[in-house]
C-alpha positions in Angstrom: 17.6 -19.8 77.4 14.3 -18.6 76.0 14.4 -17.0 72.6 10.6 -16.5 72.1 7.9 -16.0 74.6 4.2 -15.2 74.1 1.1 -15.3 76.1 -1.0 -18.4 75.4 -4.3 -17.3 73.9 -6.0 -20.7 73.5 -5.2 -23.4 71.0 -2.9 -22.3 68.2 -4.5 -22.6 64.8 -2.8 -24.7 62.1 -2.0 -21.7 59.9 -1.5 -19.2 62.6 1.3 -16.7 61.9 4.5 -17.4 63.9 5.9 -14.9 66.4 8.5 -12.5 65.1 12.2 -12.9 65.9 13.8 -10.8 68.6 15.4 -7.6 67.5 18.9 -8.9 68.2 18.4 -11.7 65.7 16.7 -9.7 62.9 20.0 -8.5 61.6 20.9 -12.1 60.7 18.2 -12.4 58.1 18.5 -9.0 56.4 18.8 -9.4 52.6 18.3 -12.7 50.7 17.8 -15.7 52.8 20.4 -18.4 52.2 20.5 -22.1 53.3 23.5 -21.5 55.4 21.8 -18.8 57.4 18.7 -20.9 57.8 20.7 -23.8 59.2 22.4 -21.5 61.6 19.2 -20.1 63.0 17.6 -23.6 63.4 20.8 -24.8 65.2 20.5 -21.9 67.7 16.9 -22.5 68.4 17.4 -26.2 68.9 20.3 -25.6 71.2 18.3 -23.1 73.2 15.5 -25.6 73.7 17.9 -28.3 74.8 19.4 -26.0 77.4 16.0 -25.1 78.7 15.1 -28.8 79.2 18.4 -29.4 81.1 17.8 -26.5 83.5 16.6 -27.9 86.9 13.1 -26.8 87.8 12.2 -25.5 91.3 9.6 -27.6 93.1 6.5 -25.5 93.9 3.8 -26.4 96.4 0.3 -25.8 95.1 -1.5 -23.0 96.8 -4.8 -23.7 98.5 -7.8 -23.3 96.3 -10.5 -20.9 97.3 -14.2 -21.4 96.9 -14.3 -19.3 93.7 -11.9 -21.6 92.0 -8.8 -19.4 92.4 -5.7 -20.3 94.3 -5.1 -18.3 97.4 -2.1 -16.1 97.7 -1.4 -16.0 94.0 -2.0 -12.8 92.2 -3.2 -12.7 88.6 -0.3 -11.9 86.2 -0.2 -8.5 84.6 0.5 -9.1 80.9 2.1 -5.8 80.1 4.5 -5.8 83.1 5.4 -9.5 82.7 6.1 -9.1 79.0 8.3 -6.1 79.7 10.4 -8.0 82.3 10.8 -11.1 80.1 11.9 -9.0 77.2 14.7 -7.4 79.1 16.0 -10.8 80.4 15.8 -12.3 76.9 17.7 -9.4 75.5 20.7 -10.0 77.8 20.7 -13.7 77.4 20.3 -13.6 73.6 23.2 -11.2 73.2 25.6 -13.6 75.0 24.2 -16.7 73.4 24.4 -15.0 70.0 28.1 -14.3 70.4 28.8 -17.9 71.6 26.8 -19.6 68.8 28.4 -17.4 66.1 31.9 -18.4 67.2 31.0 -22.1 67.5 29.1 -22.5 64.2 31.2 -20.2 62.0 32.9 -22.1 59.2 36.6 -22.1 58.5 37.7 -18.7 57.4 34.7 -17.0 58.9 31.2 -16.2 57.5 32.6 -13.8 54.9 34.0 -16.8 52.9 30.7 -18.7 52.8 29.6 -19.2 49.2 26.4 -17.5 48.2 23.6 -19.8 47.3 21.8 -19.7 44.0 18.2 -18.7 43.6 17.1 -22.4 43.5 18.7 -23.0 46.9 17.0 -20.0 48.3 13.6 -21.2 47.0 14.3 -24.6 48.6 15.0 -22.9 51.9 11.9 -20.7 51.7 9.8 -23.8 51.0 11.2 -25.4 54.2 10.1 -22.3 56.2 6.6 -22.4 54.8 6.2 -26.1 55.3 7.3 -25.9 58.9 4.3 -23.7 59.7 2.0 -26.7 59.2 3.4 -28.8 62.0 0.7 -29.6 64.6 2.9 -31.5 67.0 4.8 -28.3 68.1 2.2 -25.7 67.5 2.3 -24.5 71.1 6.0 -24.7 71.9 7.8 -25.1 68.6 7.6 -21.5 67.4 11.4 -21.2 67.8 11.9 -23.8 65.0 10.2 -21.6 62.4 11.8 -18.1 62.9 11.7 -17.3 59.2 7.9 -17.1 58.9 8.3 -13.4 59.6 8.9 -13.0 55.9 5.2 -13.5 55.4 4.2 -11.2 58.3 2.4 -7.9 57.9 5.2 -6.1 59.7 7.6 -6.5 56.7 5.3 -4.7 54.3 6.8 -1.4 55.6 10.3 -2.5 54.4 9.4 -2.2 50.7 7.6 -4.1 48.0 10.3 -6.9 48.1 10.3 -7.3 51.8 13.9 -6.1 52.1 15.2 -9.2 50.4 17.2 -7.8 47.5 20.5 -6.9 49.1 22.4 -9.8 47.5 21.1 -9.5 43.9 24.3 -8.0 42.6 26.2 -11.0 43.8 23.7 -13.5 42.3 24.2 -12.0 38.8 27.9 -12.4 39.1 27.7 -15.9 40.4 26.2 -17.1 37.1 29.3 -16.0 35.3 31.5 -18.8 36.7 31.0 -22.3 38.0 33.0 -21.5 41.1 31.3 -20.4 44.3 31.3 -16.6 44.8 32.2 -15.4 48.3 31.9 -11.9 49.8 35.7 -11.6 50.2 36.7 -12.3 46.6 34.1 -10.2 44.9 36.5 -7.3 44.2 39.1 -9.7 42.8 36.6 -11.3 40.4 35.4 -7.8 39.3 38.9 -6.8 38.4 39.3 -10.0 36.4 36.1 -9.4 34.4 37.2 -5.9 33.6 40.5 -7.1 32.4 38.8 -9.8 30.1 36.5 -7.1 28.7 39.4 -4.8 27.9 41.2 -7.7 26.2 38.2 -8.5 24.1 37.8 -4.9 23.0 41.4 -4.7 22.0 41.1 -7.9 19.9 38.0 -6.5 18.3 39.7 -3.3 17.3 42.6 -5.3 15.8 40.3 -7.5 13.8 38.4 -4.5 12.5 41.7 -2.8 11.5 42.8 -6.0 9.7 39.5 -6.3 7.8 39.8 -2.7 6.7 43.4 -2.9 5.6 42.8 -3.3 1.9 45.5 -0.9 0.8 48.3 -2.3 -1.2 51.2 -3.5 1.0 49.0 -4.0 4.1 47.6 -7.4 2.9 49.4 -10.5 2.1 49.7 -11.1 -1.7 47.4 -13.8 -3.1 49.0 -16.5 -5.3 47.1 -18.7 -7.6 47.5 -22.4 -7.1 49.9 -24.1 -9.5 48.9 -26.8 -12.0 50.1 -29.5 -9.6 48.1 -28.1 -6.8 45.0 -27.9 -9.0 45.5 -31.6 -10.0 45.9 -32.6 -6.4 42.6 -30.8 -5.4 40.7 -32.9 -7.9 41.5 -36.1 -6.0 41.1 -34.7 -2.5 38.0 -33.2 -0.9 38.2 -29.4 -0.6 37.2 -27.3 2.4 34.3 -25.0 1.6 35.6 -22.2 3.8 38.9 -22.4 2.0 37.3 -22.2 -1.4 35.1 -19.3 -0.4 38.2 -17.4 0.8 39.9 -18.1 -2.5 36.9 -16.8 -4.4 37.0 -13.6 -2.5 40.7 -13.2 -3.1 40.4 -13.8 -6.8 37.6 -11.3 -7.1 39.8 -8.7 -5.2 42.6 -9.3 -7.7 40.3 -9.0 -10.7 38.8 -5.7 -9.5 42.3 -4.2 -9.3 44.1 -6.5 -11.8 46.9 -4.2 -12.8 48.2 -3.7 -9.3 47.5 -7.0 -7.6 48.0 -9.7 -10.2 51.0 -12.0 -10.4 53.4 -11.0 -13.2 53.4 -14.3 -14.9 49.6 -14.8 -14.7 47.0 -13.5 -17.2 43.4 -12.5 -16.5 42.3 -15.8 -18.1 44.1 -17.8 -15.5 42.3 -16.0 -12.7 38.9 -16.4 -14.4 39.5 -20.1 -14.9 40.3 -20.5 -11.3 37.3 -18.5 -10.3 35.1 -20.6 -12.5 36.4 -23.9 -11.0 35.9 -22.6 -7.5 32.4 -21.4 -8.2 31.4 -24.7 -9.8 32.5 -26.5 -6.7 31.1 -24.0 -4.2 27.6 -23.5 -5.9 27.3 -26.9 -7.6 27.0 -25.8 -11.3 28.5 -27.6 -14.2 31.3 -25.9 -16.0 29.3 -25.1 -19.2 26.5 -23.3 -17.5 28.9 -21.6 -15.1 30.9 -20.2 -18.0 27.8 -19.0 -19.7 26.4 -17.2 -16.6 29.7 -15.6 -15.8 29.7 -14.0 -19.2 26.6 -12.1 -18.3 27.8 -10.2 -15.2 30.8 -8.7 -13.6 32.5 -10.9 -11.1 30.9 -9.1 -8.2 27.4 -9.2 -9.6 27.9 -12.8 -10.6 28.4 -13.7 -6.9 25.2 -11.8 -6.0 23.3 -13.7 -8.8 24.5 -17.1 -7.6 23.8 -16.2 -3.9 20.3 -15.1 -4.9 19.7 -18.4 -6.6 20.3 -20.2 -3.3 17.4 -18.3 -1.6 13.8 -19.1 -2.4 11.7 -16.3 -3.9 8.8 -15.0 -1.8 5.4 -16.6 -2.3 3.1 -14.3 -4.4 -0.5 -14.5 -5.3 -2.6 -12.7 -8.0 -6.1 -11.4 -7.1 -8.8 -12.7 -9.4 -10.6 -9.4 -10.2 -13.6 -11.3 -11.6 -14.6 -12.3 -8.1 -13.1 -9.9 -5.6 -10.8 -6.9 -5.1 -7.3 -7.0 -3.7 -8.3 -5.0 -0.6 -11.1 -7.4 0.3 -8.9 -10.4 -0.4 -6.1 -9.0 1.7 -8.5 -8.3 4.6 -9.9 -11.8 4.5 -6.5 -13.4 4.5 -5.3 -11.1 7.3 -8.2 -12.3 9.4 -7.0 -15.8 9.0 -3.6 -14.8 10.4 -1.8 -14.4 7.0 1.1 -11.9 7.0 1.1 -10.2 3.6 1.9 -7.0 1.7 1.4 -5.6 -1.8 4.1 -6.8 -4.2 4.9 -3.3 -5.4 3.6 -0.2 -7.1 3.9 -1.8 -10.6 0.9 -4.1 -10.0 -2.5 -3.6 -8.6 -3.5 -7.2 -8.2 -0.4 -8.9 -6.6 0.2 -9.7 -2.9 3.4 -11.1 -1.3 2.8 -13.8 1.4 5.4 -13.6 4.1 3.9 -16.0 6.6 0.7 -18.0 6.9 -0.6 -20.4 9.6 -2.5 -22.4 7.0 -1.4 -23.5 3.5 -2.0 -20.7 1.0 -3.3 -23.3 -1.5 -6.0 -24.6 0.9 -7.8 -21.6 2.2 -11.5 -21.1 1.4 -10.6 -18.0 -0.6 -8.3 -20.1 -2.8 -11.0 -22.8 -3.3 -13.5 -20.2 -4.2 -11.2 -18.8 -6.9 -10.4 -15.5 -5.3 -6.7 -15.7 -6.1 -4.1 -17.6 -8.1 -0.7 -18.6 -6.7 1.5 -17.1 -9.3 5.1 -15.9 -9.5 5.5 -12.2 -9.7 7.6 -12.5 -12.8 4.8 -14.2 -14.7 2.6 -11.1 -14.3 5.0 -9.2 -16.6 4.2 -10.8 -20.0 0.5 -10.3 -19.5 1.0 -6.7 -18.5 3.1 -6.2 -21.6 0.5 -7.8 -23.8 -2.4 -5.7 -22.3 -5.3 -7.6 -23.8 -8.5 -5.6 -24.4 -12.1 -6.5 -24.1 -13.8 -8.4 -27.0 -10.4 -9.4 -28.5 -9.3 -12.8 -29.7 -6.1 -13.8 -27.8 -3.9 -16.9 -28.1 -1.8 -18.2 -25.3 0.5 -20.7 -27.2 2.0 -22.3 -24.0 -0.8 -21.9 -21.5 -0.3 -24.5 -18.7 -0.8 -24.3 -15.7 -3.1 -21.3 -16.5 -1.7 -18.3 -14.6 -1.2 -16.1 -17.6 -4.4 -17.4 -19.4 -6.6 -16.6 -16.4 -4.9 -13.2 -16.0 -5.7 -12.4 -19.6 -9.3 -13.4 -19.2 -9.6 -11.3 -16.0 -8.3 -8.2 -17.9 -10.8 -8.9 -20.7 -13.6 -9.2 -18.1 -14.6 -12.6 -19.5 -15.4 -11.1 -22.9 -14.0 -12.0 -26.3 -12.1 -15.3 -26.7 -8.9 -16.7 -25.1 -7.5 -19.8 -26.7 -5.4 -21.7 -24.2 -3.1 -24.1 -26.0 -0.4 -26.4 -24.6 1.5 -29.2 -26.2 1.7 -31.3 -23.0 -1.6 -33.0 -22.4 -0.8 -33.9 -18.8 -0.2 -30.3 -17.9 -3.6 -29.3 -19.4 -5.3 -31.0 -16.4 -4.1 -28.2 -14.1 -5.0 -25.6 -16.8 -8.6 -26.8 -17.0 -8.9 -27.0 -13.2 -7.7 -23.4 -12.7 -10.0 -22.1 -15.5 -13.0 -23.6 -13.7 -11.9 -22.6 -10.2 -11.4 -18.9 -11.2 -14.7 -18.7 -13.0 -13.3 -18.1 -16.5 -16.0 -18.4 -19.2 -14.4 -17.1 -22.3 -11.5 -19.7 -22.6 -11.1 -22.6 -25.0 -8.5 -25.2 -24.2 -6.7 -27.1 -27.0 -3.8 -29.4 -27.4 -1.6 -28.7 -30.4 2.1 -28.2 -31.2 2.5 -24.4 -31.3 4.4 -24.6 -34.5 1.2 -25.9 -36.2 -1.0 -23.0 -35.1 -1.0 -20.8 -38.1 -2.5 -23.7 -40.0 -5.0 -24.7 -37.3 -6.2 -21.2 -36.4 -5.0 -17.6 -37.1 -6.1 -14.0 -37.2 -5.7 -13.3 -33.5 -5.6 -9.8 -32.2 -2.8 -10.6 -29.7 -0.6 -13.7 -29.1 1.4 -14.5 -25.9 4.3 -16.9 -26.2 5.9 -17.9 -22.9 8.4 -20.2 -24.6 9.9 -23.4 -23.2 13.4 -22.6 -21.9 16.3 -23.8 -19.9 15.0 -22.3 -16.7 18.2 -20.5 -15.7 16.1 -17.8 -14.2 14.3 -20.1 -11.8 17.2 -22.0 -10.3 15.9 -21.2 -6.8 12.9 -23.4 -7.6 14.6 -26.1 -9.6 18.2 -26.7 -8.5 18.6 -29.5 -11.1 19.1 -26.9 -13.7 22.6 -26.4 -12.3 23.8 -29.8 -13.6 21.4 -31.1 -16.2 21.7 -28.4 -18.9 24.4 -28.8 -21.6 25.2 -27.6 -25.1 22.7 -30.0 -26.7 19.9 -28.7 -24.5 20.5 -25.1 -25.4 20.8 -25.9 -29.1 17.5 -27.8 -29.1 15.7 -25.1 -27.1 16.9 -22.1 -29.1 15.7 -23.8 -32.4 12.3 -24.6 -30.8 12.0 -21.0 -29.6 12.7 -19.5 -33.0 10.1 -21.7 -34.7 7.5 -21.0 -32.1 8.1 -17.2 -32.3 7.7 -17.2 -36.1 4.5 -19.2 -35.7 3.2 -16.7 -33.1 4.0 -13.8 -35.4 2.2 -15.5 -38.3 -0.9 -16.1 -36.2 -1.5 -12.4 -35.6 -3.7 -10.3 -37.7 -1.9 -7.0 -38.5 -5.1 -5.4 -39.6 -6.7 -5.7 -36.1 -8.1 -2.3 -35.1 -7.0 -2.7 -31.5 -4.2 -5.4 -31.6 -1.6 -6.9 -33.8 0.8 -7.4 -30.9 3.0 -10.4 -29.9 4.8 -10.8 -26.6 7.7 -13.2 -26.3 9.0 -14.2 -22.8 11.2 -16.8 -21.2 12.2 -17.6 -17.7 15.8 -17.7 -18.8 18.6 -15.1 -18.5 20.9 -16.5 -21.3 21.4 -14.3 -24.4 21.0 -17.4 -26.7 17.4 -17.8 -25.6 16.5 -14.2 -25.4 18.1 -11.5 -27.5 19.4 -13.9 -30.1 15.9 -15.4 -30.7 14.4 -11.9 -31.0 17.1 -10.7 -33.3 16.5 -13.8 -35.5 12.7 -13.1 -35.7 13.4 -9.5 -36.7 15.7 -10.7 -39.5 13.2 -13.3 -40.7 10.0 -11.2 -40.4 10.7 -7.7 -41.6 7.0 -6.8 -41.2 7.4 -6.6 -37.4 9.1 -4.2 -35.1 9.9 -4.1 -31.4 7.9 -1.6 -29.3 8.0 -0.5 -25.7 6.6 -3.1 -23.3 5.4 -0.4 -20.9 7.2 -1.9 -18.0 8.5 0.7 -15.6 11.4 -1.3 -14.3 13.8 -3.9 -15.4 17.1 -3.7 -17.3 17.2 -3.1 -21.0 18.2 -6.0 -23.2 21.7 -6.4 -24.8 22.3 -4.6 -28.1 25.7 -6.3 -28.3 27.2 -9.2 -26.5 30.8 -10.5 -26.7 31.5 -9.0 -30.1 28.1 -10.0 -31.5 25.9 -7.0 -32.5 22.1 -7.1 -32.3 19.4 -4.8 -33.6 19.4 -1.4 -31.9 15.7 -1.7 -31.0 16.6 -4.6 -28.6 17.1 -2.0 -25.9 13.3 -1.9 -25.7 13.2 -5.4 -24.3 13.4 -5.9 -20.5 15.5 -8.2 -18.4 14.7 -9.1 -14.7 17.1 -10.7 -12.3 16.6 -12.3 -8.9 19.4 -10.4 -7.2 18.1 -7.0 -8.3 14.3 -7.3 -8.5 13.7 -10.2 -6.0 11.8 -12.2 -8.5 12.6 -15.0 -10.9 14.9 -14.2 -13.8 12.8 -13.3 -16.8 12.9 -11.7 -20.3 10.1 -9.9 -22.0 9.9 -8.6 -25.6 6.9 -7.0 -27.3 6.4 -6.9 -31.1 4.0 -5.0 -33.3 3.0 -6.6 -36.6 2.9 -4.0 -39.4 1.6 -6.1 -42.3 0.3 -9.5 -43.1 2.4 -9.8 -46.2 5.9 -11.2 -45.7 8.4 -11.1 -48.5 10.3 -14.4 -48.3 12.2 -14.1 -51.6 12.5 -11.5 -54.3 9.3 -12.8 -56.1 7.6 -14.7 -53.2 5.3 -13.4 -50.5 3.6 -15.2 -47.6 0.2 -14.1 -46.4 -0.8 -15.9 -43.2 -4.5 -16.4 -42.7 -6.7 -18.4 -40.4 -6.8 -21.4 -42.7 -3.1 -21.6 -43.5 -0.4 -20.1 -45.7 -0.9 -18.8 -49.2 1.8 -18.1 -51.6 1.6 -15.4 -54.3 4.0 -15.2 -57.2 4.9 -12.1 -59.0 4.5 -12.6 -62.7 7.3 -11.3 -64.8 6.4 -9.2 -67.7 7.6 -10.5 -71.1 9.4 -8.0 -73.3 
């Protein structure tokens, strides 16, 4: 049986396009080509060639040759008529052969149960078709071995942009859902199963949503605190973090509605003690610091504060206005691929760095002193101090130089900035930053800040960013969670009080433009903030608190756990990481009213640049 016939037009080229399949076989390759279909067509072609070889050939006697080279009695074939006759014969033979081969080669259960192949198998079969076209040995008679080359023929361009090969796409997408082979016959069954699974998932989701929203009394199982024996047992066995987290949530829920949800024989202290133990374990704080921080917030806000301390604050930089403008600096960094944005409306020199392909501390702009890597919270004390041009300013704890260089930039390199720090090693970074940013009005010294009224005084403004426990920068230094105890807080508060009194005494109250002191810490505890300020107000009656001119932040405490402070402490400002997305900070601004300080009934202190002078009131003799 002959499947393909064509007139021989010379030697067939290596890349010549193969002849198209007959019309009766084209229906076999509609849609996406599969390996099964390819094997079937190859089998039919091979069987057809074998039958053609086995058919006996009739012996023909050669016709006599005429003088012109043509055989006598043999007419030249007419191509059109011959092609028409052969086509009709092939059509009849192909139909019968197609039926026989379909019955012989069909797999068990019929062709409808044949698993559909994946896209990888289809690509393999397509590569076989394309590679078969390069075979030179059967270039003349082997066209039947390569029937699928019609996929590349021009005649298929009319079938659509995809060559009519997308009829099985819907089945391929479903075949990826399961490891089992997908057949034509079980597609409907698989579709019903998928619909049932989706309906079950939707039902479970609705039940979970209803359970999560059922917070009304009676719809949720009552929470019971662990007994003393269970608490003792938990100390010896490791706890599950998920279990501890769930218990924290339940305790907070009870505390928020304590009258209705508490156990009858349990007090609020019992619940707070359990919450403190669980939070110490979950967040890694020691009990002393956890108790101190829990006293500052409500239980809900305390969780927000502790969660914020687990996340690093965004990287921020301050534009050095002595060398560039923020707009020009931002454009230069954007051209280097840096993703940035202004910090906020409250500052005109700050930028937040979200992403950078290069280290922010190694760009040419950084080396040239166009900006300083500085936390957003450290902008605040300098903004509150607001130094003016041609003033004398003291930074009592200056290293590493962020606030000192900011003061010099606001003063436009005029006047004098005395940068002091008690740690000589930290002054190396201070000096380096002063040189890099082009500061020319700064003097660096190494003294204990408590000695400063005797060393130098008469400043227009003094900035004291006092040493503190660092409870506002836990996201930067996690060691604060465990290494701060009662002794540390006692030592730090005493040092802060002495430094603040020295800073007040170093200011000249008669300054025409100044006479201001700013006290700040990177701590959120009341002992280091409001308590120190209240102490200074009681020891130096010649000062008062004034507005720091900061448009945001929470007012300071005027009373705390039964302890009352001066009413003017509401002018101070507190900043928290969970509300302002910056390090925890405290800022207070004082105005010095007089240089005379009455220490006792008949004793006054007059601080000056050279030291302290005492004046005695002479009593009149009667």
